[in-house]
mmCIF file of the N, C-alpha and C atoms, coordinates in Angstrom:
data_MODEL
# 
_entry.id   MODEL 
# 
loop_
_atom_site.group_PDB 
_atom_site.id 
_atom_site.type_symbol 
_atom_site.label_atom_id 
_atom_site.label_alt_id 
_atom_site.label_comp_id 
_atom_site.label_asym_id 
_atom_site.label_entity_id 
_atom_site.label_seq_id 
_atom_site.pdbx_PDB_ins_code 
_atom_site.Cartn_x 
_atom_site.Cartn_y 
_atom_site.Cartn_z 
_atom_site.occupancy 
_atom_site.B_iso_or_equiv 
_atom_site.pdbx_formal_charge 
_atom_site.auth_seq_id 
_atom_site.auth_comp_id 
_atom_site.auth_asym_id 
_atom_site.auth_atom_id 
_atom_site.pdbx_PDB_model_num 
ATOM 1   N N  . MET A 1 1  ? -40.945 4.010   -8.723 1.00 0.00 ? 1  MET A N  1 
ATOM 2   C CA . MET A 1 1  ? -40.264 2.792   -8.461 1.00 0.00 ? 1  MET A CA 1 
ATOM 3   C C  . MET A 1 1  ? -39.041 3.082   -7.541 1.00 0.00 ? 1  MET A C  1 
ATOM 4   N N  . THR A 1 2  ? -38.881 2.440   -6.449 1.00 0.00 ? 2  THR A N  1 
ATOM 5   C CA . THR A 1 2  ? -37.785 2.707   -5.499 1.00 0.00 ? 2  THR A CA 1 
ATOM 6   C C  . THR A 1 2  ? -36.526 1.959   -5.930 1.00 0.00 ? 2  THR A C  1 
ATOM 7   N N  . LYS A 1 3  ? -35.419 2.553   -5.593 1.00 0.00 ? 3  LYS A N  1 
ATOM 8   C CA . LYS A 1 3  ? -34.113 1.897   -5.906 1.00 0.00 ? 3  LYS A CA 1 
ATOM 9   C C  . LYS A 1 3  ? -33.818 0.788   -4.869 1.00 0.00 ? 3  LYS A C  1 
ATOM 10  N N  . ASP A 1 4  ? -33.286 -0.280  -5.371 1.00 0.00 ? 4  ASP A N  1 
ATOM 11  C CA . ASP A 1 4  ? -32.921 -1.387  -4.453 1.00 0.00 ? 4  ASP A CA 1 
ATOM 12  C C  . ASP A 1 4  ? -31.559 -1.101  -3.866 1.00 0.00 ? 4  ASP A C  1 
ATOM 13  N N  . PRO A 1 5  ? -31.411 -0.947  -2.535 1.00 0.00 ? 5  PRO A N  1 
ATOM 14  C CA . PRO A 1 5  ? -30.139 -0.652  -1.947 1.00 0.00 ? 5  PRO A CA 1 
ATOM 15  C C  . PRO A 1 5  ? -29.102 -1.786  -2.051 1.00 0.00 ? 5  PRO A C  1 
ATOM 16  N N  . ASN A 1 6  ? -29.597 -3.018  -2.406 1.00 0.00 ? 6  ASN A N  1 
ATOM 17  C CA . ASN A 1 6  ? -28.717 -4.117  -2.483 1.00 0.00 ? 6  ASN A CA 1 
ATOM 18  C C  . ASN A 1 6  ? -28.322 -4.457  -3.888 1.00 0.00 ? 6  ASN A C  1 
ATOM 19  N N  . ARG A 1 7  ? -28.506 -3.527  -4.844 1.00 0.00 ? 7  ARG A N  1 
ATOM 20  C CA . ARG A 1 7  ? -28.196 -3.811  -6.210 1.00 0.00 ? 7  ARG A CA 1 
ATOM 21  C C  . ARG A 1 7  ? -26.709 -3.842  -6.494 1.00 0.00 ? 7  ARG A C  1 
ATOM 22  N N  . PHE A 1 8  ? -25.896 -3.298  -5.604 1.00 0.00 ? 8  PHE A N  1 
ATOM 23  C CA . PHE A 1 8  ? -24.425 -3.333  -5.755 1.00 0.00 ? 8  PHE A CA 1 
ATOM 24  C C  . PHE A 1 8  ? -23.862 -4.209  -4.666 1.00 0.00 ? 8  PHE A C  1 
ATOM 25  N N  . TRP A 1 9  ? -24.453 -5.342  -4.362 1.00 0.00 ? 9  TRP A N  1 
ATOM 26  C CA . TRP A 1 9  ? -23.972 -6.190  -3.323 1.00 0.00 ? 9  TRP A CA 1 
ATOM 27  C C  . TRP A 1 9  ? -22.565 -6.720  -3.611 1.00 0.00 ? 9  TRP A C  1 
ATOM 28  N N  . TRP A 1 10 ? -22.264 -6.911  -4.909 1.00 0.00 ? 10 TRP A N  1 
ATOM 29  C CA . TRP A 1 10 ? -20.987 -7.497  -5.343 1.00 0.00 ? 10 TRP A CA 1 
ATOM 30  C C  . TRP A 1 10 ? -19.847 -6.495  -5.197 1.00 0.00 ? 10 TRP A C  1 
ATOM 31  N N  . LEU A 1 11 ? -20.168 -5.209  -5.169 1.00 0.00 ? 11 LEU A N  1 
ATOM 32  C CA . LEU A 1 11 ? -19.129 -4.209  -5.057 1.00 0.00 ? 11 LEU A CA 1 
ATOM 33  C C  . LEU A 1 11 ? -18.380 -4.294  -3.763 1.00 0.00 ? 11 LEU A C  1 
ATOM 34  N N  . LYS A 1 12 ? -19.073 -4.724  -2.626 1.00 0.00 ? 12 LYS A N  1 
ATOM 35  C CA . LYS A 1 12 ? -18.355 -4.881  -1.366 1.00 0.00 ? 12 LYS A CA 1 
ATOM 36  C C  . LYS A 1 12 ? -17.374 -5.994  -1.373 1.00 0.00 ? 12 LYS A C  1 
ATOM 37  N N  . LEU A 1 13 ? -17.745 -7.111  -2.139 1.00 0.00 ? 13 LEU A N  1 
ATOM 38  C CA . LEU A 1 13 ? -16.849 -8.177  -2.273 1.00 0.00 ? 13 LEU A CA 1 
ATOM 39  C C  . LEU A 1 13 ? -15.608 -7.814  -3.112 1.00 0.00 ? 13 LEU A C  1 
ATOM 40  N N  . VAL A 1 14 ? -15.848 -7.036  -4.119 1.00 0.00 ? 14 VAL A N  1 
ATOM 41  C CA . VAL A 1 14 ? -14.732 -6.567  -4.996 1.00 0.00 ? 14 VAL A CA 1 
ATOM 42  C C  . VAL A 1 14 ? -13.825 -5.588  -4.136 1.00 0.00 ? 14 VAL A C  1 
ATOM 43  N N  . LEU A 1 15 ? -14.393 -4.741  -3.376 1.00 0.00 ? 15 LEU A N  1 
ATOM 44  C CA . LEU A 1 15 ? -13.623 -3.835  -2.526 1.00 0.00 ? 15 LEU A CA 1 
ATOM 45  C C  . LEU A 1 15 ? -12.730 -4.628  -1.537 1.00 0.00 ? 15 LEU A C  1 
ATOM 46  N N  . ILE A 1 16 ? -13.270 -5.635  -0.889 1.00 0.00 ? 16 ILE A N  1 
ATOM 47  C CA . ILE A 1 16 ? -12.529 -6.440  0.053  1.00 0.00 ? 16 ILE A CA 1 
ATOM 48  C C  . ILE A 1 16 ? -11.414 -7.191  -0.677 1.00 0.00 ? 16 ILE A C  1 
ATOM 49  N N  . ALA A 1 17 ? -11.718 -7.760  -1.868 1.00 0.00 ? 17 ALA A N  1 
ATOM 50  C CA . ALA A 1 17 ? -10.698 -8.532  -2.578 1.00 0.00 ? 17 ALA A CA 1 
ATOM 51  C C  . ALA A 1 17 ? -9.608  -7.633  -3.049 1.00 0.00 ? 17 ALA A C  1 
ATOM 52  N N  . LEU A 1 18 ? -9.912  -6.401  -3.477 1.00 0.00 ? 18 LEU A N  1 
ATOM 53  C CA . LEU A 1 18 ? -8.896  -5.458  -3.901 1.00 0.00 ? 18 LEU A CA 1 
ATOM 54  C C  . LEU A 1 18 ? -7.999  -5.038  -2.730 1.00 0.00 ? 18 LEU A C  1 
ATOM 55  N N  . CYS A 1 19 ? -8.577  -4.834  -1.588 1.00 0.00 ? 19 CYS A N  1 
ATOM 56  C CA . CYS A 1 19 ? -7.814  -4.446  -0.401 1.00 0.00 ? 19 CYS A CA 1 
ATOM 57  C C  . CYS A 1 19 ? -6.877  -5.574  0.035  1.00 0.00 ? 19 CYS A C  1 
ATOM 58  N N  . VAL A 1 20 ? -7.367  -6.810  0.024  1.00 0.00 ? 20 VAL A N  1 
ATOM 59  C CA . VAL A 1 20 ? -6.523  -7.949  0.369  1.00 0.00 ? 20 VAL A CA 1 
ATOM 60  C C  . VAL A 1 20 ? -5.387  -8.086  -0.653 1.00 0.00 ? 20 VAL A C  1 
ATOM 61  N N  . ALA A 1 21 ? -5.724  -8.020  -1.936 1.00 0.00 ? 21 ALA A N  1 
ATOM 62  C CA . ALA A 1 21 ? -4.626  -8.164  -2.895 1.00 0.00 ? 21 ALA A CA 1 
ATOM 63  C C  . ALA A 1 21 ? -3.680  -6.988  -2.881 1.00 0.00 ? 21 ALA A C  1 
ATOM 64  N N  . GLY A 1 22 ? -4.108  -5.802  -2.639 1.00 0.00 ? 22 GLY A N  1 
ATOM 65  C CA . GLY A 1 22 ? -3.228  -4.613  -2.561 1.00 0.00 ? 22 GLY A CA 1 
ATOM 66  C C  . GLY A 1 22 ? -2.302  -4.660  -1.375 1.00 0.00 ? 22 GLY A C  1 
ATOM 67  N N  . VAL A 1 23 ? -2.842  -4.966  -0.195 1.00 0.00 ? 23 VAL A N  1 
ATOM 68  C CA . VAL A 1 23 ? -2.059  -4.966  1.016  1.00 0.00 ? 23 VAL A CA 1 
ATOM 69  C C  . VAL A 1 23 ? -1.070  -6.157  0.989  1.00 0.00 ? 23 VAL A C  1 
ATOM 70  N N  . TRP A 1 24 ? -1.506  -7.315  0.454  1.00 0.00 ? 24 TRP A N  1 
ATOM 71  C CA . TRP A 1 24 ? -0.623  -8.428  0.344  1.00 0.00 ? 24 TRP A CA 1 
ATOM 72  C C  . TRP A 1 24 ? 0.528   -8.107  -0.618 1.00 0.00 ? 24 TRP A C  1 
ATOM 73  N N  . TYR A 1 25 ? 0.235   -7.481  -1.742 1.00 0.00 ? 25 TYR A N  1 
ATOM 74  C CA . TYR A 1 25 ? 1.260   -7.118  -2.721 1.00 0.00 ? 25 TYR A CA 1 
ATOM 75  C C  . TYR A 1 25 ? 2.197   -6.101  -2.111 1.00 0.00 ? 25 TYR A C  1 
ATOM 76  N N  . PHE A 1 26 ? 1.731   -5.176  -1.343 1.00 0.00 ? 26 PHE A N  1 
ATOM 77  C CA . PHE A 1 26 ? 2.555   -4.175  -0.693 1.00 0.00 ? 26 PHE A CA 1 
ATOM 78  C C  . PHE A 1 26 ? 3.506   -4.837  0.276  1.00 0.00 ? 26 PHE A C  1 
ATOM 79  N N  . GLU A 1 27 ? 2.969   -5.763  1.110  1.00 0.00 ? 27 GLU A N  1 
ATOM 80  C CA . GLU A 1 27 ? 3.844   -6.457  2.078  1.00 0.00 ? 27 GLU A CA 1 
ATOM 81  C C  . GLU A 1 27 ? 4.836   -7.370  1.348  1.00 0.00 ? 27 GLU A C  1 
ATOM 82  N N  . HIS A 1 28 ? 4.428   -8.027  0.279  1.00 0.00 ? 28 HIS A N  1 
ATOM 83  C CA . HIS A 1 28 ? 5.232   -8.977  -0.474 1.00 0.00 ? 28 HIS A CA 1 
ATOM 84  C C  . HIS A 1 28 ? 6.382   -8.196  -1.187 1.00 0.00 ? 28 HIS A C  1 
ATOM 85  N N  . THR A 1 29 ? 6.078   -6.951  -1.587 1.00 0.00 ? 29 THR A N  1 
ATOM 86  C CA . THR A 1 29 ? 7.116   -6.145  -2.216 1.00 0.00 ? 29 THR A CA 1 
ATOM 87  C C  . THR A 1 29 ? 8.150   -5.617  -1.188 1.00 0.00 ? 29 THR A C  1 
ATOM 88  N N  . LEU A 1 30 ? 7.690   -5.280  -0.073 1.00 0.00 ? 30 LEU A N  1 
ATOM 89  C CA . LEU A 1 30 ? 8.603   -4.803  1.001  1.00 0.00 ? 30 LEU A CA 1 
ATOM 90  C C  . LEU A 1 30 ? 9.445   -5.940  1.589  1.00 0.00 ? 30 LEU A C  1 
ATOM 91  N N  . PHE A 1 31 ? 8.772   -7.042  1.850  1.00 0.00 ? 31 PHE A N  1 
ATOM 92  C CA . PHE A 1 31 ? 9.419   -8.214  2.485  1.00 0.00 ? 31 PHE A CA 1 
ATOM 93  C C  . PHE A 1 31 ? 9.201   -9.473  1.665  1.00 0.00 ? 31 PHE A C  1 
ATOM 94  N N  . PRO A 1 32 ? 9.990   -9.659  0.611  1.00 0.00 ? 32 PRO A N  1 
ATOM 95  C CA . PRO A 1 32 ? 9.729   -10.790 -0.334 1.00 0.00 ? 32 PRO A CA 1 
ATOM 96  C C  . PRO A 1 32 ? 9.869   -12.184 0.259  1.00 0.00 ? 32 PRO A C  1 
ATOM 97  N N  . HIS A 1 33 ? 10.496  -12.318 1.389  1.00 0.00 ? 33 HIS A N  1 
ATOM 98  C CA . HIS A 1 33 ? 10.663  -13.706 1.963  1.00 0.00 ? 33 HIS A CA 1 
ATOM 99  C C  . HIS A 1 33 ? 9.502   -14.069 2.969  1.00 0.00 ? 33 HIS A C  1 
ATOM 100 N N  . ASN A 1 34 ? 8.580   -13.084 3.199  1.00 0.00 ? 34 ASN A N  1 
ATOM 101 C CA . ASN A 1 34 ? 7.449   -13.448 4.060  1.00 0.00 ? 34 ASN A CA 1 
ATOM 102 C C  . ASN A 1 34 ? 6.358   -14.099 3.227  1.00 0.00 ? 34 ASN A C  1 
ATOM 103 N N  . SER A 1 35 ? 5.524   -14.857 3.884  1.00 0.00 ? 35 SER A N  1 
ATOM 104 C CA . SER A 1 35 ? 4.392   -15.519 3.256  1.00 0.00 ? 35 SER A CA 1 
ATOM 105 C C  . SER A 1 35 ? 3.305   -14.589 2.917  1.00 0.00 ? 35 SER A C  1 
ATOM 106 N N  . GLY A 1 36 ? 3.137   -13.488 3.613  1.00 0.00 ? 36 GLY A N  1 
ATOM 107 C CA . GLY A 1 36 ? 2.103   -12.525 3.350  1.00 0.00 ? 36 GLY A CA 1 
ATOM 108 C C  . GLY A 1 36 ? 0.853   -12.637 4.169  1.00 0.00 ? 36 GLY A C  1 
ATOM 109 N N  . TRP A 1 37 ? 0.843   -13.467 5.189  1.00 0.00 ? 37 TRP A N  1 
ATOM 110 C CA . TRP A 1 37 ? -0.393  -13.635 6.004  1.00 0.00 ? 37 TRP A CA 1 
ATOM 111 C C  . TRP A 1 37 ? -0.782  -12.366 6.703  1.00 0.00 ? 37 TRP A C  1 
ATOM 112 N N  . LEU A 1 38 ? 0.144   -11.613 7.155  1.00 0.00 ? 38 LEU A N  1 
ATOM 113 C CA . LEU A 1 38 ? -0.140  -10.363 7.843  1.00 0.00 ? 38 LEU A CA 1 
ATOM 114 C C  . LEU A 1 38 ? -0.770  -9.411  6.873  1.00 0.00 ? 38 LEU A C  1 
ATOM 115 N N  . GLY A 1 39 ? -0.291  -9.357  5.642  1.00 0.00 ? 39 GLY A N  1 
ATOM 116 C CA . GLY A 1 39 ? -0.903  -8.507  4.604  1.00 0.00 ? 39 GLY A CA 1 
ATOM 117 C C  . GLY A 1 39 ? -2.330  -8.943  4.240  1.00 0.00 ? 39 GLY A C  1 
ATOM 118 N N  . VAL A 1 40 ? -2.558  -10.233 4.201  1.00 0.00 ? 40 VAL A N  1 
ATOM 119 C CA . VAL A 1 40 ? -3.939  -10.751 3.949  1.00 0.00 ? 40 VAL A CA 1 
ATOM 120 C C  . VAL A 1 40 ? -4.867  -10.358 5.107  1.00 0.00 ? 40 VAL A C  1 
ATOM 121 N N  . THR A 1 41 ? -4.414  -10.530 6.334  1.00 0.00 ? 41 THR A N  1 
ATOM 122 C CA . THR A 1 41 ? -5.199  -10.188 7.489  1.00 0.00 ? 41 THR A CA 1 
ATOM 123 C C  . THR A 1 41 ? -5.532  -8.700  7.562  1.00 0.00 ? 41 THR A C  1 
ATOM 124 N N  . MET A 1 42 ? -4.534  -7.905  7.317  1.00 0.00 ? 42 MET A N  1 
ATOM 125 C CA . MET A 1 42 ? -4.759  -6.450  7.337  1.00 0.00 ? 42 MET A CA 1 
ATOM 126 C C  . MET A 1 42 ? -5.594  -5.995  6.165  1.00 0.00 ? 42 MET A C  1 
ATOM 127 N N  . GLY A 1 43 ? -5.469  -6.641  5.037  1.00 0.00 ? 43 GLY A N  1 
ATOM 128 C CA . GLY A 1 43 ? -6.310  -6.358  3.863  1.00 0.00 ? 43 GLY A CA 1 
ATOM 129 C C  . GLY A 1 43 ? -7.757  -6.683  4.191  1.00 0.00 ? 43 GLY A C  1 
ATOM 130 N N  . LEU A 1 44 ? -8.028  -7.819  4.836  1.00 0.00 ? 44 LEU A N  1 
ATOM 131 C CA . LEU A 1 44 ? -9.389  -8.153  5.171  1.00 0.00 ? 44 LEU A CA 1 
ATOM 132 C C  . LEU A 1 44 ? -10.008 -7.177  6.163  1.00 0.00 ? 44 LEU A C  1 
ATOM 133 N N  . VAL A 1 45 ? -9.199  -6.743  7.130  1.00 0.00 ? 45 VAL A N  1 
ATOM 134 C CA . VAL A 1 45 ? -9.693  -5.740  8.133  1.00 0.00 ? 45 VAL A CA 1 
ATOM 135 C C  . VAL A 1 45 ? -9.979  -4.434  7.455  1.00 0.00 ? 45 VAL A C  1 
ATOM 136 N N  . LEU A 1 46 ? -9.017  -3.984  6.575  1.00 0.00 ? 46 LEU A N  1 
ATOM 137 C CA . LEU A 1 46 ? -9.219  -2.708  5.853  1.00 0.00 ? 46 LEU A CA 1 
ATOM 138 C C  . LEU A 1 46 ? -10.418 -2.813  4.887  1.00 0.00 ? 46 LEU A C  1 
ATOM 139 N N  . GLY A 1 47 ? -10.533 -3.902  4.186  1.00 0.00 ? 47 GLY A N  1 
ATOM 140 C CA . GLY A 1 47 ? -11.644 -4.066  3.246  1.00 0.00 ? 47 GLY A CA 1 
ATOM 141 C C  . GLY A 1 47 ? -12.961 -4.119  3.961  1.00 0.00 ? 47 GLY A C  1 
ATOM 142 N N  . ALA A 1 48 ? -13.018 -4.789  5.053  1.00 0.00 ? 48 ALA A N  1 
ATOM 143 C CA . ALA A 1 48 ? -14.311 -4.892  5.786  1.00 0.00 ? 48 ALA A CA 1 
ATOM 144 C C  . ALA A 1 48 ? -14.658 -3.489  6.336  1.00 0.00 ? 48 ALA A C  1 
ATOM 145 N N  . PHE A 1 49 ? -13.712 -2.707  6.804  1.00 0.00 ? 49 PHE A N  1 
ATOM 146 C CA . PHE A 1 49 ? -13.952 -1.362  7.247  1.00 0.00 ? 49 PHE A CA 1 
ATOM 147 C C  . PHE A 1 49 ? -14.418 -0.472  6.091  1.00 0.00 ? 49 PHE A C  1 
ATOM 148 N N  . LEU A 1 50 ? -13.813 -0.527  4.953  1.00 0.00 ? 50 LEU A N  1 
ATOM 149 C CA . LEU A 1 50 ? -14.244 0.280   3.820  1.00 0.00 ? 50 LEU A CA 1 
ATOM 150 C C  . LEU A 1 50 ? -15.580 -0.176  3.282  1.00 0.00 ? 50 LEU A C  1 
ATOM 151 N N  . ALA A 1 51 ? -15.859 -1.477  3.337  1.00 0.00 ? 51 ALA A N  1 
ATOM 152 C CA . ALA A 1 51 ? -17.181 -1.937  2.857  1.00 0.00 ? 51 ALA A CA 1 
ATOM 153 C C  . ALA A 1 51 ? -18.284 -1.441  3.848  1.00 0.00 ? 51 ALA A C  1 
ATOM 154 N N  . THR A 1 52 ? -17.986 -1.380  5.107  1.00 0.00 ? 52 THR A N  1 
ATOM 155 C CA . THR A 1 52 ? -18.982 -0.883  6.111  1.00 0.00 ? 52 THR A CA 1 
ATOM 156 C C  . THR A 1 52 ? -19.175 0.604   5.854  1.00 0.00 ? 52 THR A C  1 
ATOM 157 N N  . VAL A 1 53 ? -18.152 1.354   5.627  1.00 0.00 ? 53 VAL A N  1 
ATOM 158 C CA . VAL A 1 53 ? -18.283 2.791   5.379  1.00 0.00 ? 53 VAL A CA 1 
ATOM 159 C C  . VAL A 1 53 ? -19.124 3.011   4.053  1.00 0.00 ? 53 VAL A C  1 
ATOM 160 N N  . TYR A 1 54 ? -18.773 2.215   3.022  1.00 0.00 ? 54 TYR A N  1 
ATOM 161 C CA . TYR A 1 54 ? -19.562 2.279   1.795  1.00 0.00 ? 54 TYR A CA 1 
ATOM 162 C C  . TYR A 1 54 ? -21.063 1.948   1.991  1.00 0.00 ? 54 TYR A C  1 
ATOM 163 N N  . GLU A 1 55 ? -21.316 0.928   2.731  1.00 0.00 ? 55 GLU A N  1 
ATOM 164 C CA . GLU A 1 55 ? -22.680 0.539   3.026  1.00 0.00 ? 55 GLU A CA 1 
ATOM 165 C C  . GLU A 1 55 ? -23.463 1.638   3.806  1.00 0.00 ? 55 GLU A C  1 
ATOM 166 N N  . ASP A 1 56 ? -22.789 2.239   4.755  1.00 0.00 ? 56 ASP A N  1 
ATOM 167 C CA . ASP A 1 56 ? -23.372 3.353   5.533  1.00 0.00 ? 56 ASP A CA 1 
ATOM 168 C C  . ASP A 1 56 ? -23.648 4.601   4.596  1.00 0.00 ? 56 ASP A C  1 
ATOM 169 N N  . TYR A 1 57 ? -22.710 4.813   3.727  1.00 0.00 ? 57 TYR A N  1 
ATOM 170 C CA . TYR A 1 57 ? -22.845 5.910   2.748  1.00 0.00 ? 57 TYR A CA 1 
ATOM 171 C C  . TYR A 1 57 ? -24.051 5.694   1.808  1.00 0.00 ? 57 TYR A C  1 
ATOM 172 N N  . ILE A 1 58 ? -24.213 4.443   1.370  1.00 0.00 ? 58 ILE A N  1 
ATOM 173 C CA . ILE A 1 58 ? -25.367 4.155   0.478  1.00 0.00 ? 58 ILE A CA 1 
ATOM 174 C C  . ILE A 1 58 ? -26.666 4.247   1.347  1.00 0.00 ? 58 ILE A C  1 
ATOM 175 N N  . ASP A 1 59 ? -26.676 3.797   2.571  1.00 0.00 ? 59 ASP A N  1 
ATOM 176 C CA . ASP A 1 59 ? -27.909 3.912   3.340  1.00 0.00 ? 59 ASP A CA 1 
ATOM 177 C C  . ASP A 1 59 ? -28.282 5.371   3.658  1.00 0.00 ? 59 ASP A C  1 
ATOM 178 N N  . GLN A 1 60 ? -27.273 6.195   3.869  1.00 0.00 ? 60 GLN A N  1 
ATOM 179 C CA . GLN A 1 60 ? -27.576 7.619   4.139  1.00 0.00 ? 60 GLN A CA 1 
ATOM 180 C C  . GLN A 1 60 ? -28.010 8.389   2.902  1.00 0.00 ? 60 GLN A C  1 
ATOM 181 N N  . ASN A 1 61 ? -27.559 7.972   1.724  1.00 0.00 ? 61 ASN A N  1 
ATOM 182 C CA . ASN A 1 61 ? -27.818 8.722   0.530  1.00 0.00 ? 61 ASN A CA 1 
ATOM 183 C C  . ASN A 1 61 ? -28.891 8.106   -0.389 1.00 0.00 ? 61 ASN A C  1 
ATOM 184 N N  . SER A 1 62 ? -29.544 7.092   0.061  1.00 0.00 ? 62 SER A N  1 
ATOM 185 C CA . SER A 1 62 ? -30.585 6.496   -0.729 1.00 0.00 ? 62 SER A CA 1 
ATOM 186 C C  . SER A 1 62 ? -31.934 7.117   -0.408 1.00 0.00 ? 62 SER A C  1 
ATOM 187 N N  . ASP A 1 63 ? -32.753 7.337   -1.423 1.00 0.00 ? 63 ASP A N  1 
ATOM 188 C CA . ASP A 1 63 ? -34.036 7.983   -1.146 1.00 0.00 ? 63 ASP A CA 1 
ATOM 189 C C  . ASP A 1 63 ? -35.103 6.992   -0.998 1.00 0.00 ? 63 ASP A C  1 
# 
């Protein structure tokens, strides 16, 4: 029986959400009077990049 490569589809969403929350919190801590839109945007970009790297890693290492 082969492994389903999409069995952890939710992990990419969690990774993106954690990156958004982390970068937003970092920006909000450094600059408390900002709304945090730059942090959200950078978190989305970072999360999408890490999700792509994770997906490529899973594709390369699945049998």
